[in-house]
N, C-alpha and C positions, 0 to 999 in steps of 0.2 A: 242491583247496581253494578255496572262493569268496573273492573279494577285496572288501573294502569300503573305499571312500575316505572318510576323515573329515577335514572341513575345520576347522582350528583345533586348537591343542594346549594350550589354556589350562585353567584349573581346572574349567570347565564341560564341557569335552570328555573329561576324564579318565575319568569313569564310562562314557561311551559307548565309549571305546577298550577299557576293561576288560571290558565286557559283550560286545563283539564278539569279543574273544579267547576268553572263556569259551564262546561259541557255536561256536568252532572256525573262526572266520573269520581270514583274513590281513589285518591292519590296516595300511593305508597312511595316514599322517597328513601333511597339508599345511599348512604355516605359514611365515611369515617367520621368519628366525632369531631367537632370543631364549631367555631363561631360562624356557621353558614346560614345565610338568611332564608334558605328554602325550608329549614326545619319548621319554622312557625307557620308556614303556609300549608304544610302537608296534613292530610287526614291521619297518616300513620308514618312514623319514622323508624327505620331499621338501620342500626349502626353496623354496617358491613362495608368492607372495602370493595369499590366497584370493579376492581380487577380480579377479585376472588370469584371465579366463575361458579364453583361448586356451592358457595355460600349464597350467591345470587340466585342460582338455579333452585336451591332449596326454598327460598323465599317465594320465588315465582310459582313453584308447584303448590306450596302450602296456601298461598293466596288466591290460586286459580285465576291468574291475570289474564286479561284480554289483549294486552299489548305492553311493549317495553321500549322506552325511548330515552334520548338524552339531547342536549343542545349545547353547542359551543366548546365541546372538549372531545379529544380523541381518546382519552384514557379508558373510557368505558366501551368503546366501540366493539372490541373483540368479544367482551362478555355479552353484549347485545346480540351479536351475530351467533354466538354459540347457543344462547337461550332460544333465539328464534328457530334455529335448526332443531333443537331438542324437543320444543313444544309445538312446533308447526305454526309458529306465529309469523305474521308478515313483517319483513324487514330484511336488511342485507344479510347475506350468508355468512357463516364463520370464515369460510375460505376468502371471501372478499374482504371481510373485516380484518383478517390477518394481513392481507396485502396493504390495506389502507392505514394499518397501524405500524407498519415497518418500512422505513424509507428505502432500505436496500431491496427488499422484495418488490416495492413499488417501482423503483427506478429500473430494476432488471426486467420488469414487465414492459415498461415503457420502451426499453431498447428492443425487446422481442417484438412489440406491435408497431414499431416505427413511429412512436410519439416523439415530437421534437422536444428534446430536453438537454440539459447541460451534461457534458462528459463527466464521468465519475469512476471512482475506484473504491473497492472494499479494503479496509485496513484493519489488521488485528491489533488490539490494544497492547498486547504482550510482545509485539514484533519490535525488537530493538532497532532494526533498520527499516522502520516503517516509512521513512521518507522515500525509499526506492520504489514503493508501490505506486506513487503517483508523480514520479519525476517527469513523466511525459506530459502532465497537465500544466496549463499556463496560469500565472497569477493574474488577478487575485483569485483565491480559492475560498471555499466554504468547508469548514470541518462540522460534521452533523452526527449527533447521536442518532441511532436508527429508530428509537422507540420512545422519544420524548415528545411533548407538546408545549404550546405556549411560548415558542422560541427558546426554550431551554436546551442547553447543550449544542447551541449553534454559534459559531464564531467565524467572522471574516478574517482571512489571512492574507496579508500583502507581502510578506517576506518570510524566509526561513526563521527569522528571529521570533516569529509569532507561533511557531509550530507547537512548542511544548505547552504554552498556555492554552492553546486551542484544543490540543489532545486531551489535557486535564479536564477541560470544561466538558468535553464529550464524555469522558470517563465518569465524571461526577454525576452525569444526568442520564445514565443508561443501565439497564440490566443485562445488556449483551456484552459479549467479549470483543466486539469489533465496532467500528464506525465507518462512515464513509466520508470521502473527500471529493468534492466536485468543483468544476470550474465556475467562478462567479461571473454571470453574464451581465454586462453593463447595459442598463436599459431602464425603462419605466416599469416599476412593480405595480401590478394591479391584480385583480381577481375576478371571480365570478361565483354566484350562487346558482344552483340548478337543482332539479329534482327528477328522479327516475322512478317510473311507476310501471310495473309489468313490462319491463323491457323498453319502455318508451321514454325518451328525454322530454319531460313535459314543458320545461322552460329553461332558458339560460339567460342569466342577467349579469353581464359583465359590469363591474364597478371599479371606480378609481379608488386608490388607497393613499391615505396620508400616512407617511412612514417615519418613525423615530429612528435615527441613525445612531445606533450604539455599537456593541460588538457585531451585530448584524442588523438588517432592517427589521423593525418590529411594527406592524400596523397599529396606529393609534386612532384612525378614523377612516371613514369611507364616504363615497358619494356615488349617486347614479342619477342620470345615465352616465356612462363611461366617457370621459375625454382624457386624452394623454396630457399629462402636466407640461411636457416639453413640446408636443406637436399639435395640441388642441383637438380639433374634430378627428374622429376616428372614421376612416373610410369604410364603405360597405365591404371591400375586399379584406380589410383587417378584421372586421366583425365575422365575416365567413371563415376566415382563418382560425379565429378564437373558437368558433363553434366546432370546426373540424378537428382541431387538436383535443378539445375537451371531450367530444364524442368518442375519439380514438382512445383517450385515456380511461374513460368510463368503461369502454368495452375491454381494455387490457386488464382492468381491475375486477371485471365482473360484478360491478356495483349495480344493485337493483332495489326498488322499493325503499329508497332512502333519500334524505337530502344530501346535497354535495356542496362542499366548500373547496373552491379551487384557487391556487396561488400561481400567478404567471409572471413572466417578464416579457416585455415587448422590446425587441431590437430590430432595427431596420424594417419595421412594419411586419415582423414575423413574431408569432407567439411561441414562447418556450414554456413548457409546463414544469413548474417546480414540484408541486405535490397536490394530491386531492385527498380530502377527508370525507369519510362517509356519514356526515352529519352536518347540520346547519352551522354557519360561521358564528364566531364570537364577535365582539366589538360592534354590537348594534346591527349586525348583518341580517338577522332574521327580521328585524324591525325595518331595515332598508327595503327588503322584499315586500313586507306587508304594506308599507306606505306607497311604494312605486306601483304595485298592482291593485291596491285597494281592498285587500282582504287580509284576514288574520292568518299569517303563515304558520304560526305555531299550531292553529287549529287544524290546519291541512296536514301537517306532520303527524299529529295525533291520530287523525281520522285514518290515514293510511296505515299506521301502526295497528289500528283496531280492525284492519281488514276491509275497510270501505273503499269503493271506487271514487276518486276524488277528482274534481276538475280544477285545474290551475289557470283557467282563463282569467284575464283581468276582470275586475268586478263590474266595470262600467264601460260602455261604448257610446260614442257620440258620432252620428254621421258615418257609421260603419268602422270608425277607427277607435282603438282602445284608449282610455283615459289613463295616462301614466303620469305619476307625480314625482318630479325630481326632489331629492332630499339628500341630506349630508349629516354626518355625525362626527363627533370627536370625543375621545376619552378625556377625563380630568385627571391630573396627575401632579406629582410634586417633583421638584428638582433637588430635593435633599431628604435624607433620612430624618425623622423626627416625630413630633406629636402635633396633631392638629389643634391649634389654639382657637381659631374662629373660622367659619365659612359662611359665606353669604351669597344669595342669588338676588341681585338687584333688578332682574328683568321684569318689565311690566307684562300684564296679561297680553298674549300674542298668539293668535291661531296658528301662526307658522313656527312657533316654538313648540315642537311635539312633546319634548320631555327634557326637563333638567333633573338628573338623579345624583344624589350624594350617596356613595357606598358606605362612607365613614361618618363619624360624628366627632365633635371636639372631644379631645382626650384620647382618641385612637392613635396608635402608632402607625406610621406609614413609612414607605420606603422610596428613595429616589428612583424614578421610572427607569427600568432597564428591559423588563419583560412584561407581557400582557397582564399577569396577575398582580402587578404593582398598581393597576388602575385604582382610582379612588372616586370614580363617578363617570357620568357621561352627559353629553348634550346632543339632542337630535332636532334638526329643523327640516322645513320643507319650503317649497316656493313654486311659483308658476314656471319658472326656468331654473336651470342648474345654477346659473349665476346668481339669481335671486336666493336660492336655498343656501348657497355657500356664504353669501354676504350676510344673510340672517345668522348663520352659524358663527361667524367671526364677531358680529355684534353682540350675540348672546354671551359668547365667551369673555368678552370684555366686561360684562356686567356680573361676573362671577369672580369672587375672591375667596382663596383658601390660604390661610396663614399657618405655616408649619414652622415650628421651632424645636 
């Protein structure tokens, strides 16, 4: 029986673990101790920090694994790259993983390769006159820690009065001695999922984002196919520009044999690249790909990691055209810190409600939503059209009640 090493045991790794077991693989899950749902799904649990490369490599060698993967998190990507290099496994390289996990290195490569992106500056945390480093940039600004994920360490800044709070937030969420400041581009936030296999971009699926507006924009849901929230239908020229900028960014980062999660801004019908991750997206994005193309995206991610040559063609064609299924998703969240008292899903059986999932149970402590990890569940719907899928989503959400006190 082949063994696969899955880094992380959180809500976004659970479908990966379940899929690997369905494929007949022996699943080894590595994570720090905690109340993580993936532990009970795994064949074997190893309590190690996924950023501890030496410890993970030791496990990989002892278990003689055939592949190593994660989903929905950037934290483990560097470790995956290093293990793939060391053991000759299929996956992104350590060099690519290093770029994908460091926003300064990523943005510097974008500049070098001519990728359209926001202007930025590197700022030392210890610099007492740090404001001088970005005095030529225009408000609003974004302060970003270079090595965090899940929207941690990122703050929008509209005036100098916000500088200290934003710098402190970056400092509290980084292991580096610097951060970056970049211009905030006013426009539509959206993203794309993609996969690169043996140097070929197998697919690019742009998707719309529902965004929570806190200290910065945090995705709380997605939908496909992509339509602009402010402009509606996206022209073929815009779609071509999305593909061009994404392919240039992939080349700049040397990403290969991995899933890709891309974050963009569209302004004046031009795509600006915010960042790319060398893994599948969180917030139901792997499910979005699966539903849209009609196959199990987690399975394809796993098979590539095992060294197989995989087709990413849509599962079904009719009259020579692919069958593509519009779908939409939204996180469940709380508007306050507290304890879940009751939660109820009153939705009747409905084939267009793909999934209603509660991450927590009555009695669990939850936080007012600010960043992705504050999620307490999700809803996924589909429809014949995007309008039908999104209408189904909003109806489903109205039939869900979570009481927090």
